[in-house]
Backbone bond lengths (Angstrom), bond angles and torsions (degrees), N, CA, C in turn:
res aa  C-N    CA-C-N  psi(-1)  N-CA   C-N-CA  omega(-1)  CA-C   N-CA-C  phi
1 M - - - 1.415 - - 1.519 112.26 -
2 Q 1.304 116.02 134.37 1.452 122.19 -179.95 1.536 110.80 -64.55
3 K 1.315 116.34 131.73 1.460 121.34 178.19 1.523 111.79 -99.30
4 T 1.311 114.77 160.63 1.455 121.92 -175.83 1.506 111.75 -125.47
5 I 1.326 117.67 134.91 1.453 123.32 172.85 1.500 111.44 -118.49
6 F 1.299 117.64 134.27 1.478 126.49 177.35 1.526 107.06 -101.74
7 I 1.352 118.25 124.58 1.451 121.54 -174.54 1.496 110.95 -123.81
8 T 1.302 117.22 132.09 1.511 120.37 172.02 1.515 106.33 -100.03
9 G 1.318 116.03 153.39 1.477 121.45 179.02 1.494 112.03 63.11
10 A 1.313 116.10 47.24 1.501 119.85 -174.24 1.501 113.00 -97.14
11 S 1.301 120.62 11.96 1.481 121.36 -175.83 1.508 113.05 -80.95
12 S 1.302 118.45 -17.14 1.500 119.69 -177.92 1.522 110.59 -160.41
13 G 1.320 114.59 176.46 1.439 120.62 171.70 1.539 115.11 52.80
14 L 1.302 116.80 -137.22 1.433 123.37 -176.43 1.520 112.75 -60.54
15 G 1.339 117.67 -40.81 1.471 120.65 -179.84 1.533 112.09 -60.89
16 K 1.314 115.93 -45.28 1.459 120.99 179.72 1.544 111.01 -67.71
17 A 1.323 116.33 -43.48 1.486 120.20 179.59 1.518 109.26 -63.57
18 T 1.318 118.94 -38.36 1.470 121.16 178.44 1.536 109.40 -65.27
19 A 1.321 119.25 -44.16 1.421 121.81 177.10 1.505 112.33 -56.68
20 I 1.310 117.48 -46.69 1.434 121.99 -178.15 1.563 110.50 -65.83
21 L 1.354 116.36 -43.66 1.472 120.60 -179.83 1.529 111.38 -62.98
22 F 1.319 118.56 -47.80 1.426 120.31 -179.53 1.507 111.98 -63.48
23 Q 1.348 116.73 -40.79 1.463 121.05 177.53 1.535 111.48 -60.38
24 S 1.338 115.25 -39.70 1.466 119.60 -178.51 1.522 112.33 -67.87
25 R 1.342 116.81 -18.43 1.485 121.17 -179.41 1.499 112.04 -108.13
26 G 1.371 114.94 23.76 1.425 120.56 167.87 1.506 117.41 90.13
27 W 1.316 116.23 7.16 1.476 119.97 178.64 1.528 111.51 -83.56
28 K 1.290 115.72 153.63 1.467 120.38 164.86 1.510 107.20 -87.61
29 V 1.348 116.53 134.65 1.476 120.23 -175.75 1.552 109.93 -121.11
30 I 1.339 114.58 130.16 1.443 120.56 172.95 1.515 104.39 -108.47
31 A 1.330 116.22 103.55 1.455 123.65 -173.37 1.543 108.70 -97.91
32 T 1.286 120.00 116.25 1.465 122.41 -179.88 1.522 110.53 -109.37
33 M 1.316 114.18 151.03 1.453 122.17 -179.05 1.499 110.02 -166.10
34 R 1.299 118.83 167.43 1.448 121.57 -177.22 1.516 113.71 -73.65
35 N 1.351 115.43 -30.33 1.471 119.98 -176.21 1.537 111.73 -133.13
36 P 1.297 116.21 69.30 1.511 118.88 -176.04 1.533 112.73 -63.09
37 E 1.343 117.07 -19.93 1.462 120.02 -177.71 1.521 110.66 -67.43
38 N 1.383 117.40 -18.27 1.434 120.93 -178.04 1.539 111.81 -91.43
39 E 1.328 116.75 -8.22 1.464 120.16 -173.78 1.559 109.64 -87.38
40 T 1.295 116.38 128.70 1.458 121.86 -177.68 1.532 113.20 -114.47
41 E 1.317 116.41 -40.78 1.502 120.94 -175.79 1.490 113.40 -64.82
42 L 1.359 115.63 -51.94 1.473 119.19 -178.55 1.533 111.43 -65.41
43 R 1.325 116.86 -31.68 1.468 121.30 -178.58 1.516 111.57 -60.35
44 K 1.294 120.14 -24.72 1.425 124.52 -176.90 1.531 113.94 -82.53
45 L 1.369 116.82 -12.78 1.442 120.60 -174.17 1.530 112.83 -89.62
46 D 1.317 116.31 141.39 1.418 122.70 176.00 1.546 109.99 -67.10
47 N 1.271 117.43 150.30 1.483 124.13 178.09 1.555 115.20 59.55
48 V 1.311 114.78 24.46 1.456 120.76 175.82 1.509 108.90 -119.59
49 S 1.314 116.05 122.54 1.479 122.15 178.10 1.551 109.40 -110.11
50 L 1.297 117.80 135.16 1.458 122.92 177.62 1.516 109.58 -104.96
51 L 1.310 115.49 129.74 1.460 122.67 176.30 1.497 111.61 -132.23
52 K 1.317 114.58 148.73 1.478 121.98 179.32 1.552 107.22 -83.99
53 L 1.344 114.72 127.41 1.441 118.83 177.15 1.526 109.12 -155.30
54 D 1.306 114.52 128.30 1.495 123.62 168.14 1.484 107.81 -109.37
55 V 1.293 118.10 116.64 1.490 118.77 -175.02 1.547 113.11 -70.50
56 C 1.343 115.71 -7.48 1.463 119.31 173.37 1.512 114.02 -84.25
57 D 1.339 116.27 -2.65 1.432 122.55 -177.10 1.534 108.75 -108.28
58 S 1.318 117.12 94.86 1.505 119.54 -174.89 1.531 111.21 -61.55
59 G 1.327 117.69 -37.77 1.452 119.58 179.08 1.515 112.41 -62.62
60 Q 1.317 116.08 -44.22 1.469 121.36 177.09 1.501 112.83 -62.23
61 I 1.363 117.63 -38.76 1.417 121.47 177.93 1.547 110.20 -60.02
62 T 1.309 117.53 -49.48 1.460 122.51 178.16 1.507 111.40 -57.39
63 E 1.299 116.66 -44.00 1.480 121.10 -177.25 1.544 110.90 -66.43
64 I 1.390 117.12 -44.17 1.411 119.91 -176.26 1.532 112.00 -70.55
65 V 1.338 116.69 -39.46 1.455 120.98 -178.80 1.564 107.82 -66.12
66 Q 1.282 119.19 -42.42 1.481 120.74 176.53 1.503 110.52 -60.59
67 Q 1.336 114.56 -43.00 1.493 118.76 179.67 1.499 112.97 -61.68
68 V 1.360 114.58 -44.41 1.484 120.60 -179.22 1.500 110.60 -64.64
69 L 1.320 118.08 -45.14 1.488 121.78 -174.47 1.559 109.85 -72.56
70 A 1.315 117.57 -26.74 1.461 120.08 176.07 1.529 110.57 -70.12
71 A 1.284 116.03 -25.35 1.460 122.12 -174.85 1.530 112.03 -88.40
72 G 1.326 119.21 -23.78 1.472 120.44 -178.18 1.532 112.08 168.66
73 A 1.270 115.44 -178.91 1.465 123.29 -177.66 1.517 113.23 -75.61
74 V 1.297 117.53 151.30 1.449 123.88 171.87 1.533 108.52 -128.88
75 D 1.307 117.21 133.11 1.467 122.21 -177.86 1.499 113.74 -104.80
76 V 1.329 118.18 -35.91 1.448 122.40 -177.04 1.516 108.49 -134.57
77 V 1.312 115.87 138.38 1.504 122.93 172.62 1.507 106.72 -114.86
78 F 1.315 115.83 120.39 1.472 122.06 179.30 1.473 108.79 -106.82
79 N 1.308 117.24 104.66 1.468 123.10 175.69 1.476 111.91 -82.93
80 N 1.329 117.26 98.07 1.460 121.45 -172.96 1.524 114.45 -117.85
81 A 1.337 118.29 -17.40 1.471 119.30 -177.73 1.508 111.46 -60.66
82 G 1.345 117.03 135.35 1.414 122.47 177.89 1.493 111.92 171.18
83 Y 1.305 116.26 173.96 1.498 121.48 177.84 1.512 108.28 -159.56
84 G 1.361 115.13 171.03 1.437 120.82 -179.63 1.489 113.35 -100.58
85 L 1.294 117.38 144.31 1.481 125.17 175.13 1.506 108.26 -122.54
86 I 1.325 116.65 119.59 1.486 121.24 -178.91 1.522 108.80 -122.23
87 G 1.325 115.06 132.91 1.459 120.72 176.14 1.499 109.95 158.22
88 A 1.329 117.42 150.33 1.448 120.12 174.66 1.534 109.87 -58.46
89 V 1.306 116.03 138.23 1.471 117.98 -173.49 1.509 112.31 -57.77
90 E 1.347 118.73 -32.22 1.472 119.63 -179.59 1.542 109.95 -71.84
91 A 1.291 118.58 -16.08 1.445 120.81 -179.40 1.528 112.68 -89.20
92 L 1.315 117.66 -18.85 1.415 124.55 -176.58 1.521 114.67 -74.81
93 S 1.283 117.94 137.38 1.467 120.56 176.68 1.520 108.03 -80.09
94 D 1.312 115.89 157.65 1.486 119.89 177.38 1.519 108.34 -60.48
95 E 1.307 117.53 -36.49 1.445 120.36 179.16 1.517 112.47 -61.59
96 Q 1.311 117.92 -41.21 1.427 122.10 177.24 1.521 112.57 -62.60
97 I 1.358 114.48 -44.43 1.453 119.43 -177.98 1.527 111.61 -65.67
98 V 1.330 114.56 -44.54 1.466 119.17 179.31 1.549 111.09 -63.10
99 R 1.326 116.41 -41.61 1.497 119.78 -178.83 1.492 108.51 -65.07
100 Q 1.317 119.13 -40.50 1.475 120.44 -179.77 1.516 111.42 -63.19
101 L 1.293 117.13 -47.33 1.460 121.36 179.88 1.538 110.18 -65.98
102 N 1.325 116.36 -39.35 1.476 121.92 179.71 1.493 112.02 -61.54
103 T 1.360 116.69 -46.57 1.450 119.96 -178.10 1.480 115.36 -75.83
104 N 1.361 115.99 -53.71 1.458 120.13 -171.60 1.506 113.74 -75.67
105 L 1.342 118.64 -31.24 1.423 121.74 -173.38 1.543 110.95 -111.55
106 L 1.298 117.54 -62.59 1.462 119.42 -174.84 1.506 111.99 -65.14
107 G 1.339 118.12 -32.56 1.465 118.86 177.11 1.498 113.11 -61.22
108 V 1.340 115.97 -39.47 1.470 121.26 176.35 1.512 110.91 -63.96
109 L 1.330 116.81 -42.94 1.460 119.08 -179.78 1.513 111.49 -65.95
110 R 1.316 115.32 -40.27 1.493 118.05 -179.57 1.522 112.30 -63.81
111 V 1.324 116.58 -46.22 1.453 120.29 -178.64 1.526 110.02 -63.83
112 T 1.323 115.41 -46.23 1.443 119.49 179.69 1.521 113.17 -60.30
113 K 1.307 115.79 -45.96 1.463 122.70 178.07 1.558 111.35 -56.53
114 A 1.287 114.43 -39.86 1.475 120.01 -176.99 1.579 110.91 -65.98
115 F 1.350 115.82 -29.13 1.476 117.72 -175.07 1.532 111.55 -95.79
116 I 1.327 118.59 -18.01 1.430 122.11 -175.36 1.540 115.22 -52.69
117 P 1.330 119.78 -50.84 1.450 120.53 -178.79 1.542 112.58 -56.36
118 Y 1.337 114.61 -39.11 1.464 119.56 178.29 1.512 113.15 -63.07
119 F 1.383 114.09 -49.24 1.441 118.62 179.07 1.532 111.38 -62.92
120 R 1.351 115.15 -39.85 1.469 119.48 -176.96 1.537 111.15 -64.09
121 E 1.298 116.31 -40.67 1.436 119.30 179.31 1.528 111.16 -68.49
122 K 1.346 112.90 -34.99 1.489 118.47 -178.56 1.542 110.60 -76.51
123 G 1.340 116.96 -22.97 1.460 121.94 179.48 1.523 112.54 78.55
124 E 1.314 118.12 16.97 1.447 123.19 175.41 1.482 109.42 -166.14
125 G 1.356 113.83 167.96 1.457 121.81 -178.11 1.500 109.94 143.32
126 L 1.354 116.98 163.56 1.479 121.32 -175.68 1.490 111.15 -143.59
127 F 1.338 116.09 129.83 1.469 120.53 168.87 1.496 109.95 -104.72
128 I 1.332 116.61 136.74 1.438 123.14 173.95 1.480 107.80 -126.98
129 T 1.334 117.66 134.63 1.450 121.06 -179.19 1.530 111.04 -125.51
130 T 1.363 116.98 133.71 1.438 118.82 172.34 1.529 107.93 -77.23
131 T 1.337 114.71 120.76 1.439 119.17 172.42 1.539 105.60 -106.65
132 S 1.321 116.37 -113.14 1.500 118.53 -176.87 1.519 106.97 174.73
133 M 1.330 118.42 160.19 1.416 117.66 165.41 1.514 111.11 -63.11
134 G 1.356 114.95 -15.98 1.421 122.51 172.41 1.524 112.93 -74.32
135 G 1.301 116.33 9.25 1.444 123.56 173.13 1.511 112.22 -102.49
136 F 1.323 117.42 -3.66 1.453 119.81 173.62 1.554 112.66 -137.67
137 L 1.345 117.08 -5.14 1.472 121.28 171.43 1.542 108.32 -142.66
138 T 1.345 117.11 162.78 1.448 119.19 -177.21 1.489 113.42 -127.82
139 F 1.319 114.83 158.06 1.483 125.22 172.91 1.540 107.63 -119.03
140 P 1.285 119.48 157.61 1.449 120.69 176.44 1.537 109.09 -62.95
141 L 1.325 116.75 152.73 1.433 126.70 171.05 1.521 113.45 66.87
142 G 1.312 116.20 18.30 1.463 121.32 179.03 1.534 113.74 -120.43
143 S 1.299 115.41 24.96 1.495 119.97 -166.99 1.516 113.00 -59.49
144 V 1.320 119.31 -42.82 1.442 120.67 -177.92 1.524 111.79 -73.96
145 Y 1.303 115.57 -38.98 1.479 119.91 173.63 1.500 112.13 -59.99
146 H 1.380 116.21 -45.76 1.463 119.89 179.14 1.529 110.80 -64.49
147 A 1.376 115.76 -35.78 1.442 118.75 178.46 1.518 111.50 -58.01
148 T 1.309 116.69 -37.22 1.475 119.82 -179.54 1.529 110.82 -72.14
149 K 1.311 115.94 -40.51 1.475 120.09 -175.52 1.530 111.78 -73.88
150 F 1.386 115.78 -42.40 1.448 118.03 175.06 1.510 108.79 -60.59
151 A 1.338 117.31 -42.54 1.468 120.61 -178.72 1.524 111.51 -59.94
152 L 1.285 117.36 -40.87 1.486 121.07 -178.14 1.552 111.57 -67.82
153 E 1.360 114.85 -32.63 1.467 116.59 177.55 1.551 110.00 -70.43
154 G 1.348 116.57 -44.63 1.438 117.37 177.93 1.524 114.61 -68.52
155 W 1.337 115.61 -38.28 1.462 119.88 176.47 1.521 111.27 -62.06
156 S 1.280 116.91 -42.09 1.493 120.42 -178.87 1.559 110.72 -64.04
157 E 1.328 115.84 -42.01 1.430 119.27 -179.19 1.561 110.01 -64.55
158 S 1.309 115.86 -43.18 1.456 120.42 178.56 1.541 111.64 -64.59
159 M 1.359 113.95 -41.57 1.455 119.27 -179.74 1.576 111.82 -65.36
160 S 1.338 115.07 -25.76 1.457 116.12 -177.76 1.544 112.17 -64.02
161 Y 1.318 115.71 -24.68 1.493 118.72 178.88 1.511 109.19 -72.37
162 E 1.392 118.26 -51.44 1.445 120.04 -172.92 1.505 109.94 -73.60
163 L 1.369 119.90 -36.46 1.434 121.18 -179.27 1.496 112.16 -72.89
164 G 1.346 115.84 -37.47 1.473 120.19 -178.12 1.515 111.83 -58.23
165 T 1.324 116.74 -30.69 1.465 120.27 178.55 1.558 112.30 -58.45
166 F 1.322 115.28 -24.96 1.491 121.02 -177.06 1.517 111.74 -108.75
167 G 1.349 116.42 13.58 1.444 119.40 178.89 1.554 115.66 76.76
168 I 1.331 113.13 16.71 1.485 119.75 178.83 1.543 109.82 -100.62
169 G 1.336 115.57 134.76 1.428 120.13 178.05 1.531 111.77 -99.32
170 I 1.315 115.40 157.03 1.469 120.30 172.87 1.507 107.44 -144.94
171 K 1.340 115.61 133.15 1.469 122.94 -175.39 1.508 110.22 -140.45
172 T 1.354 112.91 158.95 1.516 117.60 175.01 1.495 106.73 -124.16
173 V 1.294 116.79 147.69 1.453 125.20 171.83 1.502 107.25 -115.65
174 A 1.346 117.48 114.96 1.461 123.07 -174.05 1.534 109.49 -109.96
175 P 1.348 116.49 92.27 1.443 119.60 179.92 1.555 113.20 -84.49
176 G 1.276 113.36 160.49 1.496 119.63 170.94 1.556 105.06 -92.38
177 A 1.333 116.39 -141.94 1.467 121.03 -178.19 1.543 110.31 -67.84
178 I 1.294 115.38 135.39 1.458 123.10 178.52 1.523 109.81 -120.11
179 A 1.306 118.00 133.11 1.462 121.32 -177.30 1.506 110.60 -72.95
180 T 1.343 116.34 78.26 1.456 122.38 176.31 1.485 108.42 -134.69
181 D 1.342 114.68 -178.22 1.458 119.48 178.88 1.564 110.90 -83.38
182 F 1.355 114.39 52.38 1.425 119.26 -174.66 1.537 110.79 -66.45
183 S 1.312 115.78 -36.98 1.473 118.85 -177.65 1.562 111.52 -77.35
184 G 1.353 117.58 -5.25 1.441 121.83 177.60 1.493 109.92 -104.18
185 R 1.314 118.47 -96.17 1.437 123.88 -172.03 1.513 112.92 -69.66
186 S 1.351 118.50 -21.61 1.480 120.47 -174.06 1.516 113.86 -104.01
187 L 1.373 117.38 15.70 1.417 119.79 -175.59 1.517 110.46 -136.07
188 D 1.310 116.69 133.58 1.465 124.73 175.85 1.493 105.84 -119.52
189 T 1.362 115.55 133.87 1.474 119.33 -177.45 1.533 111.38 -133.54
190 R 1.286 116.50 156.68 1.450 121.38 173.49 1.562 106.63 -146.73
191 S 1.329 115.61 124.39 1.456 120.24 -175.02 1.564 109.77 -99.91
192 L 1.345 113.00 157.64 1.439 120.22 174.37 1.566 105.34 -146.55
193 P 1.314 117.08 129.32 1.476 122.03 -173.12 1.527 113.73 -51.10
194 A 1.350 118.01 -36.26 1.441 120.42 -177.97 1.509 112.78 -62.86
195 Y 1.359 117.18 -22.61 1.448 121.15 -176.80 1.536 111.58 -109.00
196 S 1.328 118.02 18.05 1.458 119.77 -172.24 1.558 111.67 -63.70
197 R 1.294 119.21 -41.62 1.472 119.43 178.87 1.512 112.27 -64.08
198 M 1.342 115.67 -37.73 1.450 119.67 -179.81 1.536 108.64 -69.17
199 E 1.313 119.52 -37.84 1.419 124.45 178.29 1.558 110.82 -63.70
200 E 1.333 116.29 -44.86 1.483 121.51 178.06 1.517 110.05 -57.63
201 K 1.312 116.68 -46.92 1.432 121.39 -177.80 1.521 111.04 -66.47
202 L 1.320 116.49 -42.73 1.456 119.50 178.36 1.498 113.68 -61.78
203 F 1.339 117.71 -47.30 1.469 121.59 -178.67 1.551 108.93 -65.71
204 S 1.327 117.10 -35.91 1.431 119.64 174.91 1.510 113.22 -60.93
205 T 1.330 115.46 -43.64 1.453 122.93 177.81 1.547 109.30 -62.56
206 M 1.328 116.05 -43.24 1.479 120.17 -178.46 1.526 110.04 -64.38
207 E 1.346 117.76 -38.26 1.478 121.22 -178.95 1.537 107.43 -64.90
208 Q 1.304 117.29 -41.45 1.464 120.14 178.13 1.510 111.90 -62.25
209 M 1.344 116.92 -41.76 1.437 121.44 -179.63 1.536 111.69 -63.84
210 M 1.353 114.26 -37.91 1.459 119.05 -176.35 1.535 110.86 -67.94
211 Q 1.320 118.04 -22.59 1.469 119.42 177.80 1.494 112.99 -63.01
212 D 1.335 117.38 -26.16 1.458 122.12 179.86 1.515 111.03 -112.58
213 A 1.300 116.44 19.31 1.485 120.41 -176.17 1.506 112.74 -64.37
214 A 1.331 116.38 145.65 1.457 120.85 175.48 1.496 110.95 -72.76
215 E 1.345 116.38 151.93 1.425 120.61 173.55 1.531 107.76 -75.44
216 P 1.341 116.64 149.34 1.469 119.81 179.42 1.513 113.48 -51.10
217 V 1.364 116.69 -39.07 1.455 118.85 -176.75 1.492 111.82 -64.81
218 Q 1.323 118.73 -29.62 1.453 122.78 179.75 1.532 108.44 -65.50
219 I 1.313 117.15 -43.99 1.452 119.15 178.15 1.559 110.95 -71.80
220 A 1.296 116.45 -34.29 1.449 121.48 174.49 1.525 112.08 -57.68
221 E 1.313 115.69 -34.59 1.483 119.84 177.15 1.542 110.92 -63.70
222 V 1.311 115.45 -35.46 1.487 119.72 178.32 1.526 108.66 -69.51
223 V 1.334 117.15 -39.00 1.447 119.97 173.85 1.538 111.62 -56.90
224 Y 1.319 113.46 -46.53 1.471 118.83 179.18 1.521 112.40 -63.13
225 E 1.345 116.47 -38.93 1.435 120.65 175.29 1.512 110.92 -60.37
226 A 1.331 116.92 -48.18 1.458 121.57 178.35 1.515 112.62 -58.98
227 A 1.337 115.94 -35.30 1.479 120.67 -177.56 1.496 113.61 -76.54
228 T 1.338 117.09 -21.51 1.444 119.26 -170.79 1.508 117.57 -122.39
229 D 1.372 117.18 -8.51 1.467 117.11 -173.74 1.552 114.01 -81.35
230 G 1.353 116.71 -12.84 1.456 118.24 176.86 1.517 115.80 71.49
231 K 1.313 117.55 12.87 1.472 121.47 -175.88 1.488 112.59 -84.45
232 D 1.331 115.68 146.71 1.459 121.58 173.32 1.573 105.30 -87.51
233 Q 1.311 112.72 78.42 1.451 120.87 -176.59 1.508 108.73 -139.79
234 V 1.335 119.07 131.89 1.456 120.96 -176.86 1.523 111.81 -89.41
235 R 1.340 118.91 -51.93 1.442 122.72 -171.97 1.519 114.11 -101.85
236 Y 1.355 115.48 130.47 1.459 121.73 174.58 1.532 106.97 -119.57
237 I 1.276 117.43 118.85 1.472 123.13 177.69 1.499 107.04 -87.60
238 A 1.354 117.86 129.55 1.455 122.66 -170.77 1.549 110.63 -129.07
239 G 1.350 112.48 125.23 1.459 118.76 -179.02 1.539 111.42 105.13
240 E 1.320 116.88 141.19 1.446 118.82 -178.57 1.474 113.42 -61.62
241 D 1.333 119.21 -39.46 1.473 119.88 -178.99 1.501 111.77 -62.59
242 A 1.341 115.92 -44.90 1.480 120.36 -179.48 1.507 109.44 -64.90
243 R 1.323 120.08 -41.58 1.450 122.59 -178.79 1.528 111.33 -65.58
244 T 1.354 115.29 -38.69 1.462 118.48 179.95 1.484 110.74 -67.41
245 M 1.362 116.99 -44.98 1.443 118.90 179.12 1.491 114.37 -66.38
246 Y 1.306 117.05 -37.47 1.464 121.52 178.69 1.522 110.58 -63.64
247 A 1.382 115.64 -41.79 1.457 118.24 179.25 1.546 110.03 -69.34
248 R 1.303 119.00 -37.72 1.454 120.36 177.48 1.486 114.37 -63.59
249 Q 1.353 115.59 -40.42 1.459 122.14 178.36 1.529 108.17 -61.84
250 R 1.316 116.85 -44.03 1.500 119.03 -178.46 1.541 112.08 -68.92
251 E 1.324 113.87 -31.02 1.481 119.29 -179.65 1.530 112.85 -70.21
252 I 1.340 118.49 -45.31 1.454 119.16 -171.53 1.532 112.64 -104.65
253 G 1.355 116.75 -9.18 1.461 119.44 -179.98 1.511 113.25 95.71
254 N 1.326 116.71 154.07 1.486 120.10 -174.75 1.482 115.99 -59.82
255 E 1.370 117.02 -44.31 1.468 120.15 -174.96 1.555 110.29 -67.99
256 A 1.338 116.75 -43.35 1.472 118.17 -179.57 1.539 109.38 -66.59
257 F 1.288 115.87 -35.26 1.453 120.76 -179.67 1.534 109.17 -66.66
258 R 1.324 116.84 -43.96 1.452 121.86 177.73 1.525 111.60 -55.29
259 K 1.330 114.57 -46.12 1.459 118.31 179.65 1.550 113.12 -65.78
260 Q 1.342 113.26 -33.95 1.468 117.38 176.77 1.494 111.78 -66.85
261 M 1.352 117.21 -39.28 1.433 121.34 178.98 1.547 111.68 -67.71
262 R 1.335 116.28 -35.39 1.451 120.97 177.77 1.524 111.63 -62.33
263 A 1.362 112.25 -44.66 1.479 116.35 176.11 1.465 115.71 -61.33
264 M 1.330 116.21 -31.17 1.460 122.39 -176.28 1.518 111.43 -82.50
265 T 1.302 117.57 -29.81 1.475 118.80 -170.02 1.517 115.67 -113.57
266 I 1.321 118.72 -3.44 1.444 120.68 -179.86 1.538 111.41 -122.65
267 T 1.318 118.54 130.98 1.448 124.69 175.70 1.477 108.92 -81.33
268 D 1.312 120.59 118.88 1.458 124.18 177.71 1.515 112.62 -72.97
């Protein structure tokens, strides 16, 4: 029987690559995004439906989920919508902070909550959420972004207990650098002169990391693995850089790793 995946943030990068990969392997794909009228590549594919969805709009989420479930079954929900916010916390506006939390964290909770009754009644289903290596380690000037990603990791682990009771799975995919337009459409920044040297060092480090970034399809393969392997496993580390850093953090401990990251990312 053909399976169906519902994807948020499918207009570019990992979301789009995941939609294409799952479609190529016989899945039905419901690809949601804020501006589906601008999408051309996914529109040409069989078994791919495009829907307008802003995960910051709780009313729209309820409406779209009801519409989708009325039309047919859903097997996997992939919470992928999100973006990065970089800047010293004292430089960030309240609007920027609220938007980051609303998109990266609350949007995931809202979409998941909307599907839970359906999965619970069905006795099966799977939620997968894109987190980040920024959900288990940190860089300077990314405090609010990291707050959302750490929160998603902890939330998903806690949710695994209550959802597992009903046969529902929940997993996270934590990628490192992905070769996408992250520094463009997926990044919001705010500078402050007092932090200029730190910003220069951080962006230099990010540029170096992007040179070895994974292609979106490589991370999409991990999403597919998580969706199909049937394992009782919450976290999937994706990308060589993320796996290397995760292993190093476990090897030397969190405090030693934090000091190592400080030495690497901050100019004294």
